[in-house]
N, C-alpha and C positions, 0 to 999 in steps of 0.2 A: 485338506483345507476346505474344500467344497462340502464334504460331509459334516464338518462341523457348523457350517452356515445353514445346511438344511435341518440339522437337529435344533439349532437355535431357532429358526423360523417355525419349526413344528411346536416347540416349547411355547414360543411366543403366542401362536395362534390357539393352542389349547388352553393357555392361561386366559386369553381374551374370551374365548367361548365360556370357560368356567366363570369368569367375572360377570359376564352378561346373564348366565343362568342364576348365579347367586344374588345379584341385584334384583333380577325379576321375581325370584322366590321371596326375597326380603321386602318387596314393595307391599304395602298394606292392601288387602283386598276388600275393596268397598262394595258392599252389596246393597245397601239401601241407606238413605233414600236416594233415588236417581237424581242425575244432574238436572239442574233446572226445574226441580219439584216445586209445585204449588199447592197449598192446602190452607183450609181455615182452621184446622185442628192445630192447637197450640202445643199438644204433645206430640213430639216427633220421635219415631223409633229409628235408631241408628243400628245398623248391622254390619260390623266391620272385624276382619280377622287379620292377624299379623301386625297389630299395631298397639302401642302402649297408651296413647292418648289421642283424643279428639279436640282440635281446636276450631272455635267458632268465632266469627267477629263480623260486625256490620260494614267493614270496609276491606278492601282486597289487599291492603298492605299489612293487615293482622296487626295494627298498632295498639289495639286495646282488646286482645283476645280472651275469651273465656275457655279454660282448659278443663277437660273431663278424663278422668281414668276410663279406659275402654273396658266394658264388661258386656256380658251377654244380657239381651233383651233391654238394652239402655235406652230409655226414653228421656227426653230433655224438653222442658217446657220453656217455649220462646213467646215472646210478644210480637204481634204483628210487625212485619218488616221484612227486609231483603238481608240475607246473610250469606257470607263466604265461609266454607269449611274444608277441613283436610284432616286426614288421619296421619299420625305420626308414629313411625316404628323406627327400623334401622335406616330407612329413608322415607320421605314424605309421599303420600299419595298425591294425585292430581288435586287442584283446587276446584270444589264444586259450588253451585249456588243453590240456594234454598229460599223460598218466599212464603211468608205466613200472611195470609190475607185477612183483612178485617172482616169481622162477622158482627153485624148489627142484629140483635134479636131480643125482643121485649115480650114479656109474657104478662098476661093479666088473669089473676085467678079471683073468683068470688069467694069471700069469707063468709058473709051473711047479706042480709038485705040491703045494707047500707055501706059495706066496707069491702074493699078489695085489696089484694096483695099484687104488687108490681115487681117482676123479678127481670134483672138483666141476665139472660141466658146466652148472650154473645160472647165475644172474646175481647171487646174493648169497652173502656169507660163510656157511659152514655150521659146526655143531658135529656131530662124527660120533662114534659109538660103533662100535667093531669088537668083534665076538664070535667066539669059537671054539666052535661049537656054541651052548650057552646061557650060557657064561661070558664076561663082560666082560673083554677083555684091554687095551683102549687106547681112550682118549679123545683127540680131536684136533680143531683148527680148521682147515678148509681155505678158503683165499681162492678166488676165482673163477678157474677153470681150473687151480688147483693139483692136482697128483697126488702121492700118497704111497703107499709100499709098506707092506704089512702081511702078517702071518702068519695073520690071522682069516680066517674064511670067511663071515661075515655082517655087514652094516653097517646102521646106522640112522643118518639125519641129519636135521637140522632148521635152519632159519634162525637164525643167531647174532644176538642181540638187540643 
């Protein structure tokens, strides 16, 4: 009778170790980005193995998630903000955080003697004031990568709320 208990105990122990190994192997391998990653680049490279999809949301409860099929070299464009994300396979990966920082960048290029081109080269929408010397001559909003021509020679811009 004691032999049967020893065999049962051995079978249970082997099963537990096998289960731990299988779950560990089945868990998605998240390579990038690192947890708590911050960047002003809105295109983020995700590198994940052993997963079918990636879930990203702006809240920890994942109530309104965006889902993406995992593929090699996957880059996702995100607007500035804080995100929670996880990889989903046989089991889920740990939840990680990612922060896209706002970047305000405004360029002015001379077209000819009287005209300039104003370009929003940041990653957020901008309110722009155009001056000719000290006189305010124009106010405009510029979307990301939008370009606008003006006759002013000075610009001031800030993030649109």
